[in-house]
PAPA-290429 format. One record per residue (C-alpha): x, y, z; residue number from 1. Coordinates in steps of 0.2 Angstrom, whole numbers. Each point is the difference from the previous one (the first is absolute). Layout:
REM PAPA-290429
X:Y:Z:NUM
...
This chain:
REM PAPA-290429
-214:-834:-926:1
-5:-10:-14:2
14:-2:-16:3
-2:-4:-16:4
13:-3:-15:5
-2:-6:-17:6
12:1:-16:7
-10:4:-17:8
2:-9:-18:9
9:11:-11:10
5:-2:-19:11
13:-13:0:12
5:2:-19:13
16:11:1:14
14:6:-12:15
17:-5:6:16
7:14:12:17
-15:6:4:18
-7:0:17:19
-15:-12:6:20
-12:11:11:21
-9:-6:13:22
-13:8:11:23
0:-5:21:24
-15:5:8:25
-1:1:18:26
-12:5:15:27
0:1:20:28
-7:8:13:29
18:3:10:30
10:15:-10:31
16:-7:8:32
-1:-15:-11:33
13:-2:-14:34
2:-13:-15:35
16:-8:-4:36
1:-6:-19:37
11:-12:-9:38
1:-1:-19:39
8:-18:-5:40
9:0:15:41
9:16:-4:42
13:4:12:43
-7:19:0:44
-15:-1:9:45
-14:13:2:46
-9:6:15:47
-14:10:-1:48
-11:8:14:49
-17:6:0:50
-6:16:-6:51
-9:13:10:52
-17:-4:-13:53
-15:-5:10:54
-14:-8:-10:55
-15:-9:3:56
-5:-7:-16:57
4:-13:-12:58
5:6:-15:59
12:10:-11:60
-9:18:-2:61
8:14:8:62
-13:14:-1:63
13:11:6:64
9:-3:-15:65
-7:12:-14:66
14:-3:-14:67
-7:-17:-4:68
-6:0:-17:69
-19:-4:-1:70
-5:-12:-15:71
-12:-13:-1:72
-6:-15:-11:73
-16:-3:-9:74
0:-16:6:75
-16:-7:9:76
-4:-17:10:77
8:-7:16:78
17:5:6:79
12:-7:14:80
10:14:9:81
15:-9:5:82
8:16:8:83
-15:1:14:84
5:-18:7:85
-3:-1:19:86
16:-2:9:87
-8:0:16:88
-15:-6:7:89
-12:15:3:90
-16:8:-1:91
-4:9:-18:92
-7:13:4:93
-2:10:-16:94
8:7:-18:95
10:15:-8:96
1:1:-17:97
1:11:-15:98
-12:-1:-15:99
3:9:-17:100
-17:-2:-4:101
-16:-2:9:102
-7:-16:0:103
-6:-16:13:104
10:-14:4:105
-1:-15:12:106
14:-6:13:107
2:-18:6:108
13:-8:10:109
8:-17:-6:110
5:-13:11:111
16:-10:-8:112
-1:-13:17:113
15:-10:2:114
7:2:-18:115
11:12:6:116
8:-9:15:117
17:-4:-11:118
3:17:-8:119
5:15:10:120
-16:9:-5:121
-17:-6:-10:122
4:14:-13:123
16:-11:-4:124
-11:-16:1:125
-12:7:-13:126
14:6:-12:127
8:-14:-1:128
-12:-12:-1:129
-15:10:-10:130
-13:-10:9:131
-20:1:-6:132
-9:13:13:133
-17:-7:-5:134
6:-14:14:135
5:13:15:136
-15:8:12:137
-3:17:-5:138
-9:11:14:139
-10:14:-6:140
4:14:11:141
-9:18:-7:142
-5:8:-16:143
6:17:-3:144
-5:14:-11:145
17:11:-4:146
1:19:-4:147
14:6:-10:148
16:2:11:149
4:-4:16:150
-13:-12:8:151
0:-5:20:152
-14:-15:5:153
-2:-7:16:154
-7:-16:7:155
-18:2:9:156
7:-16:9:157
20:-6:0:158
2:-17:-7:159
15:-12:6:160
12:-5:-12:161
13:-11:2:162
18:-1:-8:163
2:-4:-16:164
-17:6:-8:165
0:13:-12:166
-12:12:-8:167
-10:-6:-16:168
-11:12:-10:169
-11:0:-13:170
-7:16:-11:171
-10:1:-18:172
7:18:-1:173
15:2:-11:174
14:13:4:175
-8:1:18:176
14:0:13:177
18:8:-3:178
17:-12:-2:179
16:3:4:180
17:-7:-7:181
7:-11:12:182
19:-4:3:183
4:-17:-13:184
5:-7:16:185
-18:0:7:186
-15:-9:-2:187
-13:6:-13:188
-19:0:2:189
-8:-13:-11:190
-17:-2:-10:191
-9:-14:-1:192
-6:-5:-19:193
-2:-19:0:194
18:1:6:195
10:14:10:196
12:11:-6:197
8:17:2:198
-11:14:0:199
14:7:-11:200
10:-14:-8:201
18:5:-2:202
-1:13:16:203
-3:-3:18:204
-17:12:3:205
-11:-1:15:206
-16:9:3:207
1:14:13:208
-11:-7:13:209
6:-3:20:210
-10:-13:12:211
-1:10:17:212
1:-11:15:213
-1:5:18:214
19:-1:4:215
14:10:-2:216
18:-6:-5:217
17:4:-8:218
2:-5:-17:219
18:0:-10:220
3:-4:-18:221
17:-3:-5:222
5:-3:-19:223
16:-11:-1:224
11:-5:-14:225
11:-11:-5:226
11:-1:-15:227
5:-15:-10:228
14:-4:-15:229
15:10:9:230
13:-8:-10:231
-11:-14:-9:232
-7:3:-17:233
-5:-20:-1:234
-14:3:13:235
-16:-9:-7:236
-8:1:17:237
2:2:19:238
-8:-7:15:239
-1:12:14:240
-7:2:17:241
-6:12:11:242
0:-1:20:243
-7:13:13:244
-5:1:17:245
-4:11:15:246
16:3:10:247
-9:0:15:248
-12:-15:-2:249
0:-15:-10:250
-20:-3:-1:251
2:9:-19:252
12:-4:-12:253
0:-4:-19:254
10:-11:-11:255
-3:0:-19:256
9:-8:-15:257
-2:7:-18:258
6:-5:-17:259
6:14:-9:260
2:-3:-20:261
12:11:-9:262
-3:9:-15:263
17:-2:-10:264
7:8:-14:265
-6:-12:-11:266
-18:5:3:267
5:15:-13:268
-5:-2:-18:269
6:6:-16:270
-11:-1:-16:271
1:5:-17:272
-15:8:-9:273
-4:10:-15:274
13:-12:-9:275
-7:-1:-17:276
8:15:-10:277
18:-3:-8:278
5:13:-13:279
14:-3:-11:280
7:-8:15:281
-5:12:14:282
-7:-8:13:283
-16:8:10:284
-5:-6:17:285
-6:4:17:286
9:-8:16:287
-12:-3:14:288
7:1:18:289
-11:-5:14:290
9:-2:17:291
-3:2:20:292
19:5:1:293
7:18:-1:294
12:-1:-16:295
10:16:-7:296
7:-8:-17:297
-5:-10:-15:298
14:-6:-11:299
-5:-9:-16:300
11:-12:-8:301
-6:0:-20:302
9:-16:-6:303
10:8:-12:304
14:7:11:305
-10:16:2:306
-5:6:17:307
-10:14:8:308
-3:5:17:309
-16:10:7:310
-3:10:17:311
-16:-7:6:312
1:15:12:313
-5:12:-14:314
-12:-11:-6:315
-20:0:7:316
-7:-15:7:317
-16:-6:7:318
-2:-7:18:319
-11:-11:3:320
-8:-14:13:321
-12:-8:-12:322
0:-5:-19:323
-10:9:-11:324
4:18:-7:325
-5:13:13:326
-5:1:18:327
-20:1:0:328
-3:5:17:329
5:18:-3:330
-5:-1:-16:331
-6:16:-7:332
-9:3:-19:333
-10:-16:-2:334
-5:-3:-19:335
-19:-5:-3:336
-4:-19:0:337
4:-10:-15:338
-16:-12:-2:339
8:-15:-9:340
-9:-15:-6:341
-3:-15:13:342
2:-17:1:343
19:6:-2:344
16:-2:7:345
13:16:3:346
18:-5:2:347
10:16:9:348
17:1:-7:349
3:13:10:350
-1:-9:15:351
15:-14:-5:352
10:-5:17:353
17:6:-2:354
7:-12:11:355
-6:-15:9:356
-9:8:15:357
-16:-4:14:358
-14:8:-5:359
-13:7:12:360
-14:3:-11:361
-6:15:-13:362
-5:17:1:363
-13:5:-13:364
-12:16:-6:365
-18:-5:-6:366
-11:12:-8:367
-14:-14:6:368
-1:-14:13:369
-4:-17:-7:370
7:-17:-2:371
16:-4:-7:372
15:-13:1:373
19:5:3:374
14:-13:-2:375
18:2:-4:376
7:-10:-15:377
18:-5:-5:378
5:1:-18:379
11:-12:-5:380
10:8:-13:381
4:17:8:382
7:8:16:383
17:-5:-1:384
11:10:-14:385
-15:8:-9:386
-15:7:10:387
-18:-7:-2:388
-5:16:-7:389
15:1:-13:390
-6:-18:-4:391
-15:7:-3:392
5:13:-12:393
10:-10:-10:394
-2:-17:-1:395
-19:-3:0:396
-14:-4:15:397
-1:-19:-2:398
9:-4:15:399
0:-14:10:400
-6:3:18:401
-1:-7:19:402
-13:6:10:403
7:2:19:404
-15:6:8:405
-20:6:-4:406
-14:7:13:407
-15:7:-1:408
-3:19:8:409
-13:11:2:410
6:17:-5:411
-6:17:6:412
-1:15:-9:413
16:13:5:414
14:-8:5:415
2:-17:6:416
14:-13:9:417
-2:-18:-3:418
11:-11:10:419
4:-17:-2:420
-5:-12:15:421
21:-4:1:422
14:9:-7:423
7:-10:-15:424
16:-1:-8:425
-2:5:-18:426
14:-4:-14:427
6:16:-10:428
-8:2:-18:429
-18:-2:8:430
-13:11:-3:431
-18:2:5:432
-16:-4:-10:433
-17:6:4:434
-18:-10:-9:435
-16:8:2:436
-14:-10:-3:437
-15:6:-10:438
-10:2:13:439
11:11:12:440
-1:19:1:441
16:3:4:442
11:13:-10:443
17:5:2:444
9:19:-1:445
13:1:-13:446
14:12:-3:447
12:4:-12:448
16:-7:0:449
19:3:-9:450
5:-16:4:451
-8:-16:-8:452
-19:-3:-3:453
-11:-13:12:454
-7:-13:-12:455
-18:-7:-2:456
-4:-16:-5:457
-11:-5:-15:458
-2:-17:-5:459
20:-7:-2:460
8:17:-3:461
5:15:12:462
-6:17:-4:463
11:15:6:464
-11:12:10:465
9:15:-11:466
12:8:13:467
-13:-3:13:468
2:-10:16:469
-11:-6:15:470
0:10:14:471
5:-16:11:472
18:-4:8:473
5:-16:7:474
7:3:20:475
14:-11:6:476
10:-2:17:477
18:6:-4:478
6:17:2:479
1:14:-13:480
7:-4:-18:481
6:14:-15:482
-3:1:-17:483
10:6:-13:484
-3:1:-19:485
16:3:-9:486
-2:1:-20:487
18:-3:-8:488
6:0:-19:489
15:-10:-6:490
9:-1:-17:491
5:-18:-1:492
13:-5:-11:493
-9:-15:-10:494
-15:-11:1:495
4:-14:13:496
-2:-6:15:497
4:12:17:498
0:-3:18:499
-3:15:9:500
6:2:17:501
-9:11:14:502
8:4:17:503
-8:10:14:504
11:9:11:505
-1:9:18:506
15:11:5:507
10:-14:-10:508
-4:-15:12:509
-17:-8:1:510
-3:-6:-19:511
-12:-8:-10:512
2:-8:-17:513
-10:-5:-13:514
3:-8:-18:515
-10:-1:-14:516
3:-6:-19:517
-8:8:-13:518
1:-5:-20:519
-1:16:-12:520
-8:-7:-14:521
-1:10:-17:522
-21:6:0:523
-2:-6:-17:524
-16:-4:-9:525
-8:-8:-17:526
-14:-1:-7:527
-6:-4:-18:528
-18:2:-5:529
-9:-5:-17:530
-15:8:-3:531
-9:-12:-11:532
8:-17:3:533
-18:-8:1:534
-8:12:-13:535
13:-1:-15:536
-5:9:-16:537
11:-3:-16:538
14:-10:12:539
4:16:6:540
5:2:19:541
4:16:8:542
10:0:15:543
9:11:12:544
15:-4:12:545
2:12:15:546
16:-2:11:547
3:9:15:548
15:2:11:549
10:12:14:550
16:-2:-10:551
2:10:-14:552
16:-10:-6:553
-11:-17:-2:554
0:-7:-17:555
-14:-17:-5:556
-1:-8:-15:557
-15:-1:-9:558
-2:-8:-18:559
20:-3:-2:560
2:20:3:561
8:7:13:562
-11:13:9:563
4:16:11:564
-9:13:11:565
4:14:-8:566
-15:12:7:567
0:10:15:568
-5:-7:16:569
-20:0:5:570
-6:5:18:571
-19:-5:-6:572
-11:-13:-8:573
-12:5:-13:574
-5:6:-16:575
14:13:-6:576
16:9:7:577
-5:16:-4:578
-18:5:5:579
2:18:2:580
7:0:-19:581
-15:-7:-7:582
-17:10:-5:583
-17:-9:-5:584
-17:1:-1:585
-2:-20:-2:586
-12:-7:15:587
-15:-13:1:588
-17:0:4:589
1:-13:11:590
-3:3:19:591
4:-10:17:592
15:-12:4:593
14:-3:-12:594
17:-10:4:595
15:4:-8:596
10:-16:-4:597
14:13:-9:598
5:6:18:599
3:-17:6:600
15:1:14:601
13:-12:-5:602
10:4:18:603
-6:0:17:604
1:20:5:605
-9:14:8:606
-12:9:-11:607
0:17:2:608
-12:8:-10:609
-6:2:-18:610
1:11:-15:611
-11:1:-13:612
-10:11:-15:613
-18:6:2:614
-9:6:-14:615
-11:10:10:616
-2:2:21:617
-9:-10:10:618
2:-15:14:619
11:-16:-1:620
2:-12:12:621
16:-10:1:622
5:-17:7:623
10:-14:0:624
-6:-18:-5:625
7:-16:5:626
-1:-17:-7:627
6:-14:11:628
0:-14:-14:629
14:9:-11:630
14:12:-2:631
13:-12:9:632
4:-11:-16:633
-9:8:-15:634
-6:18:0:635
-17:4:4:636
-5:9:-14:637
4:-16:-9:638
-12:-8:13:639
-14:12:-4:640
4:-3:-19:641
-1:-18:2:642
-16:-1:9:643
-9:15:-8:644
-16:5:1:645
1:-8:16:646
9:12:10:647
0:0:21:648
13:8:12:649
4:-5:20:650
-2:16:7:651
3:19:-5:652
9:13:15:653
10:16:-1:654
-16:8:-5:655
3:19:-6:656
-15:14:-5:657
7:12:-14:658
-10:17:-6:659
11:0:-18:660
4:16:-9:661
0:-1:-19:662
15:-5:-8:663
15:-7:11:664
-3:-5:19:665
14:-7:11:666
-8:-7:17:667
11:-7:18:668
-8:-10:13:669
0:7:17:670
10:-14:5:671
8:-13:-12:672
-7:-17:-5:673
8:-16:0:674
-4:-10:-17:675
6:-16:-4:676
5:-7:-17:677
-16:-4:-10:678
-10:13:8:679
-6:14:-14:680
-12:14:1:681
-19:0:1:682
-9:17:-4:683
-18:7:2:684
-9:14:-9:685
-16:4:3:686
-3:10:-16:687
6:-2:-17:688
12:10:-11:689
13:2:15:690
15:-9:-2:691
10:1:-17:692
2:-16:-9:693
16:-5:-11:694
-10:-5:-18:695
15:3:-12:696
11:-13:8:697
-3:-19:1:698
3:-5:16:699
5:-18:6:700
-16:-1:12:701
-16:10:-1:702
-6:10:16:703
-17:-9:6:704
-16:6:5:705
-7:-12:14:706
-16:-5:7:707
4:-7:18:708
-14:-9:2:709
2:-13:-15:710
18:1:4:711
3:4:-19:712
5:16:-12:713
2:6:-15:714
11:9:-13:715
-1:17:-3:716
2:-3:-17:717
-4:-18:-7:718
11:-2:-12:719
15:11:4:720
9:3:17:721
-2:16:7:722
7:7:16:723
-2:14:12:724
13:13:3:725
6:-6:17:726
16:-2:10:727
2:-9:15:728
13:11:9:729
14:-11:12:730
13:2:11:731
14:-9:-11:732
7:-2:-16:733
2:-12:-14:734
7:-3:-16:735
-14:-6:-13:736
0:-7:-20:737
-13:-3:-9:738
1:-12:-17:739
-15:0:-10:740
2:-15:-14:741
-13:-12:-12:742
2:-19:-3:743
-6:-6:-16:744
-2:-17:0:745
-6:-15:-13:746
-1:-16:7:747
5:2:18:748
-14:-4:12:749
13:4:15:750
10:17:2:751
14:0:13:752
8:17:4:753
14:1:13:754
12:13:6:755
13:2:13:756
11:13:10:757
18:-2:-3:758
7:3:17:759
-11:-10:12:760
-13:-16:-2:761
-17:10:-3:762
-7:-6:-15:763
-17:-2:-9:764
-8:-11:-10:765
-18:0:-9:766
-9:-13:-10:767
-18:4:-9:768
-7:-14:-10:769
-6:8:-13:770
-17:-6:-8:771
-15:6:-10:772
-18:-7:3:773
-3:3:-19:774
-16:-10:-9:775
-8:-2:-16:776
-20:-5:0:777
-8:-7:-15:778
-19:0:-4:779
-7:-8:-14:780
-17:3:-8:781
-13:-11:-9:782
7:-15:7:783
-14:-11:-6:784
2:6:-18:785
20:-5:-1:786
5:-7:-17:787
15:-9:1:788
4:4:17:789
2:16:-4:790
-8:16:9:791
-1:18:2:792
10:5:16:793
3:16:10:794
17:2:6:795
3:11:17:796
18:1:7:797
6:8:17:798
18:2:-3:799
17:11:7:800
8:2:-16:801
-3:5:-18:802
-4:-16:-9:803
-3:-1:-19:804
-4:-16:-1:805
-11:-15:7:806
1:-19:-4:807
-11:-11:4:808
5:-19:-1:809
-10:-17:7:810
5:-18:-6:811
-1:2:-18:812
-2:19:-6:813
10:15:3:814
-6:18:-6:815
5:17:2:816
-8:16:3:817
7:19:-1:818
-5:10:14:819
1:19:5:820
1:4:18:821
-5:15:9:822
5:5:19:823
-13:0:13:824
-1:4:19:825
-18:-7:3:826
-13:-15:-2:827
-15:3:-4:828
-10:8:-15:829
14:10:-8:830
-1:17:-9:831
-16:7:5:832
-12:4:-15:833
-10:15:4:834
-9:0:-16:835
-9:-16:-2:836
-14:-5:11:837
1:16:11:838
-19:-3:6:839
-5:-17:6:840
-1:-15:-8:841
-16:-6:-4:842
0:-16:11:843
-14:-6:11:844
8:-3:16:845
-1:5:17:846
16:-9:6:847
11:12:11:848
16:-14:6:849
11:-5:-16:850
15:-9:-1:851
14:10:-11:852
8:-15:-10:853
10:13:-9:854
9:6:15:855
8:-16:4:856
19:2:5:857
13:-6:-10:858
13:-1:13:859
3:6:16:860
-2:20:2:861
-3:13:10:862
-15:10:-2:863
-3:18:3:864
-14:6:-8:865
-17:-4:-10:866
-7:7:-15:867
-16:1:-7:868
-14:9:-11:869
-16:2:9:870
-16:4:-7:871
-11:3:15:872
7:8:17:873
-1:-8:15:874
8:-13:12:875
11:-15:-5:876
8:-14:10:877
15:-7:-8:878
9:-17:4:879
15:-9:-3:880
-2:-19:2:881
13:-15:-1:882
-7:-16:-3:883
15:-13:6:884
0:-17:-8:885
-16:3:-10:886
9:5:-17:887
18:-10:4:888
-6:-12:-14:889
-1:14:-12:890
11:13:-9:891
-13:12:6:892
-14:2:12:893
-9:8:-15:894
2:-16:-9:895
-5:-8:15:896
-18:10:1:897
-3:-4:-19:898
-2:-18:4:899
-5:2:17:900
-12:14:5:901
1:1:18:902
12:2:15:903
0:-3:19:904
15:2:16:905
7:17:-10:906
11:12:10:907
-6:18:1:908
18:9:-2:909
-7:18:0:910
-17:7:2:911
-6:19:0:912
-14:11:-5:913
1:16:-13:914
-8:12:-4:915
-2:3:-18:916
-6:16:-12:917
-7:-2:-18:918
16:-2:-13:919
18:-5:4:920
4:-4:18:921
18:-3:9:922
0:-9:13:923
14:1:11:924
4:-11:16:925
7:6:16:926
14:-15:-3:927
7:-11:-13:928
-7:-18:2:929
10:-15:-6:930
-12:-11:-11:931
3:-19:-4:932
0:-7:-18:933
-17:-6:-6:934
-10:14:12:935
-14:8:-7:936
-11:14:6:937
-19:0:5:938
-9:16:0:939
-16:3:8:940
-11:17:-6:941
-11:8:6:942
-12:1:-15:943
-3:-9:-16:944
12:3:-15:945
9:12:13:946
17:-4:-10:947
3:2:-19:948
0:-18:-10:949
8:-2:-16:950
-3:-15:-10:951
10:-8:-15:952
-1:-18:-6:953
18:-1:-3:954
2:5:20:955
10:-15:7:956
-12:-4:14:957
-16:9:7:958
-1:6:18:959
-13:-8:9:960
-17:4:10:961
6:-6:19:962
-17:-9:7:963
4:-6:16:964
17:-7:-7:965
-11:-7:-16:966
8:7:-14:967
-12:5:-16:968
4:9:-18:969
-7:15:-3:970
-2:-8:-19:971
4:-14:-6:972
4:7:-18:973
11:14:8:974
15:1:11:975
-2:17:12:976
13:10:7:977
-2:12:14:978
9:15:-1:979
9:-2:15:980
19:-2:2:981
14:-3:16:982
14:10:-1:983
17:-8:4:984
17:6:5:985
10:-11:-14:986
-1:-1:-19:987
-1:-15:-11:988
-4:-2:-19:989
-16:-7:-6:990
-3:-6:-19:991
-17:-6:-4:992
-2:-9:-21:993
-12:-11:-7:994
7:-15:-9:995
-7:-17:-8:996
10:-13:9:997
0:-18:-4:998
-1:-15:15:999
6:-17:-2:1000
-16:-6:12:1001
-15:1:9:1002
0:3:19:1003
12:8:14:1004
18:1:-8:1005
15:8:5:1006
11:12:-12:1007
15:8:0:1008
1:19:-2:1009
13:10:-7:1010
2:18:1:1011
15:8:-9:1012
8:14:-8:1013
18:3:-8:1014
9:-3:18:1015
-11:-8:11:1016
-11:-19:-2:1017
-10:-4:17:1018
-9:-16:0:1019
-16:-2:9:1020
-13:-12:3:1021
-18:1:-3:1022
-16:-11:-3:1023
-14:0:-9:1024
-18:-9:-1:1025
-6:-5:-18:1026
-18:-7:-1:1027
-15:-3:-11:1028
-10:8:11:1029
-1:21:2:1030
0:8:17:1031
-8:16:5:1032
C-alpha cells in the first residue's frame, strides 16, 4: 500500500517554558502501520498507530463534524488551498465543499513540478519560499455553481493527478465558501493579491473543501509538542529537529530542522503617559504595561523612599494579538464613515507597537473601496519611556520619523485583511500611516475611543481626530499580549529629579524591571502685555502682568516688589471666576464666529466643557482652536494682538453644539478634550444678541469677530476691550495673579520689563520700542505774492500728545505758534456739517470716480468703518490704495499730487461695494483692515453728485476727480472735500492753524519743527517748497 508522511510548519515565535506545537500528518493503505516520532533525539520517543479513519479525499474538511464554526471572508480572487495537496498519485473524481452563500467558483490544479523535491511536501516548499504562482502551470478542472450549505460535485471524467499538486480556485463572490479555524501547527490556505498571504492573517484558516479521489486510505494527524527553556531564562533561540518514520517501512521518513525564536521578558514594556499634571507636588501619571507574559504584581518605587505594590489580578486588562484598540472581526456597532479631506495622511497612534514584533499585515473596515497607501513609520523621539501618544499630547507633533515600509492596496467595502508579501521585523514605537489621494474613493470607518486619538496630517502639523480612531489593526506573528493602564498619584516632598523603578513579578519568580527618570518642574508661566506700546497717547502705556503657577507658596519679583499668590485656585481659563453670580443684559448685535483670547489655555490640560451667560435662549457652537506658530514661548493672545487685524489658526476641533437657556449655563463634553498651551475657545452664533458681554471691565484683550475667508478679525468695540462671559472648564487647578500697571515715560524709546520667580529659573523679560509717528504739514498760500519771503501758511499736525506750541526753524529764522489740539479717531472730512450744502453743489461735472486726498492716513492704523453723507441712493465702490514708493520723497502723498497730479503702480489694499441711502451712512466692515501710512481712499459712485461735497477756500487740500489715474480739480479757486471719514481704532491729537511765516530763501529746504508743552519737547523734521509760482 501507499504511504505518505509530512511535518507541517508552525509558529516558531514562542515564550520560554511555552510549548512549540508541530503537526505530523501520515496516511497509509495499511492499518497496521505505526509511526515512530523523535523530537530533538529525545529519549522519550513517541509511537503512533494508524487510526480507523478511512477517507477518500485530500483536504481537512470533515462533513460529519457539526461543531465547526462556519465563518467566511469578504476576499475574492484566486486562492491556493495547501490542505488539498495530493499525498499520493490518484484520480480526481469530484469535490465536496460547504458554501455560506450561493455563488460560482472555478477550480484548478496547480503543479509545482520538481520544485518540491527537497521538501517534505509542496505545501512546505510554498510556505518557506513564497514562490510566484504565475510561473506555474494551472489546469482548469471545472466551474461549479454552489447552493447554500453542503455541496457534492462529481466530475463527468476523472482527472489523473500526481503527488504534490494541489487545488487552486477563483471566485468573484465574497463570503462564498465557509472557513474553519485550523490548529496553529497547520498550514493556512492563501489568497493571491500580488503576493500570497493567509486568508486571515494571524490565524491559520482553511476553506471547507475536499478533493475527492478514487482511493481509500487511513489518515492520521498528530499534534506533537516540545517545551524549551526549562531551567534557563537566558535562551534567545533554539535549533530543533523533528524526525519521523514508519516502523515497518523506510520508504517514507521526514526530518526537519527549525530555528525557534523566543520572546523574552524584555519584550514587555512599561511606558508613562498623562505626565503633564503636577499640582502642589502631586504627580499624576498613568503606567501603561504591555506584556506577553502573565504577571500578578506591579511594584513601584517612586524614587523618594516611598513604594507601593499593586495586585494586577484585580486590574482589568486587554488581551491582544494585534496593535490597535479593539478586535475588528467581531466588532459591533460600527459608526458612520468620516469623510476626511483627500490628499492627506493619517497617523494611527492607536497602532503603536509596544515591543519589537514581526508584522504580518493589517486588518481594517472600509465604508467604501478604493486605492490607499498603508505603511509603517518609526518616530524617533518616542516609543521607549514615553509612549508616542503621550508624546504627541504633551510635547507637540513636529517629530522626526523614519518610514519603514509603504505599499499601495485596493481595499474593498467591509472587512479587509491586507498582508505584507513577507514578514517584517518592526521596532517598538512604530505606528501605521494611511495616505488617501484626491482621486481615491476609499473611506474608513471610525470609532470613538477612551484611549488616544489618531491624527490627521495637515501641512506640517498633526490634527487629532477628537477621541476617534480609524478601524485598523496591525497584526503580528507573536502570540497574544496583555495591556494594562493604571493611574497613579503621588505626593513628592520637593521639586527635583526622581528615578522611578517598576518591577513586574509572577509568584515572586519571573521579574521584569524598568526604570524611568522624571523631573518634577514647577508649572510656572509669565505673560506681560502692554496694550498700546505701538500707539502711545500722552506718553502713558497700559500694561498687565499675568503670573501662573501650580504651587501656591511660590513668590515672584516684579518692579522691586515680592508678590505672592493669595487667591484661591482656579479650574478654568476665561473671563470671570463667579459667572453664576452675574446678571446682565449687555450683548452685541454681531453674529458669526468669534475668537476669545481671554480663554487662552496656559497649560496643557483636558477641557471638560464650558460655562457661560446667555441673554436669551439660542444655539451656540463651541470649539477649540489651535495656533501652530505661538503658545510655546509667547502667548497666542499676544500674537493675535501683534498681528491684528490679520488672524489665522491652524485647526479647530472638539466641537460642541449647545442650546443655551437664558442666564447661567454649564455644559460638558461627552468625552473630555485634550488641549495644548496656547489653544483658546471659538464660538459661533447664527443670531445676534445671545451671548452676554462684559462691557464694564476693560479686558486685557478684546474678543474678536473673525472672517474666515479674509483671515482677519474685528473687535467688538473699536476703542474698548469687551469680552464674552465664557469660561473653559479644565481637569486641573492652578493659581493666578494679575497685576495692571501704567508706565509713564519722557524721552525713553525702549521700555524694558522683567519679572522672575524666586524659587526657580523661570523669568520673563519684555522689551517694547516706543515710537510715535508724529507729523506736521505746512501749506503756504499766494507764494507768488510773497513780500520779504513771508507767506500765509496753514499748519496741520497729527500728534500723540496734547502740545501747546509748535516752533519752526530754518537756517536763519525761528518762529513759535500757539496751537490748540483736538482728539480724533478718523481720517477725512472731520465733523459732518449737515446744514451747509445739503443739496447738491452746483458743479458741472459727470465725474463718478474720485481720489479723496483728505483721507490720507497720517500713520499706520486699523480701519473698521467708513462714514459718509449721501445725496442719492445707490451703490458706491470704495477702494483703499497704497502708492508704495511714489510719494517717498515727500512728507505726504497729498503734497506729491499737488505738484504731480497723476499716479501709477498703486496697490489696492481693500475693495468693496456698499449700498448707501440719502443722508448719513455708517458703513461697518466685516473685518478690520490694516492701512499703511500715506494710503488714500478712491470712491466710484453710481450717480453724479451722489456724495455730499463741501467747499472752503482754506481747506488744506482738495479732493480730486480721478480720470483714469489723471487727477483733476473740481475748481481752481476752491478746495473741495467730500463728507467722508475713515474710522480707525486708535486716537490721536490734531491741530490746525494759519500763520504768516518767514523763510530764508526760495526752493526746497529742510526745516526743524518742535512741538512742545510744559513737560514734553519733540523734534520733528519737515520740508517746505518756496517758489514764485503758484500751484493749483
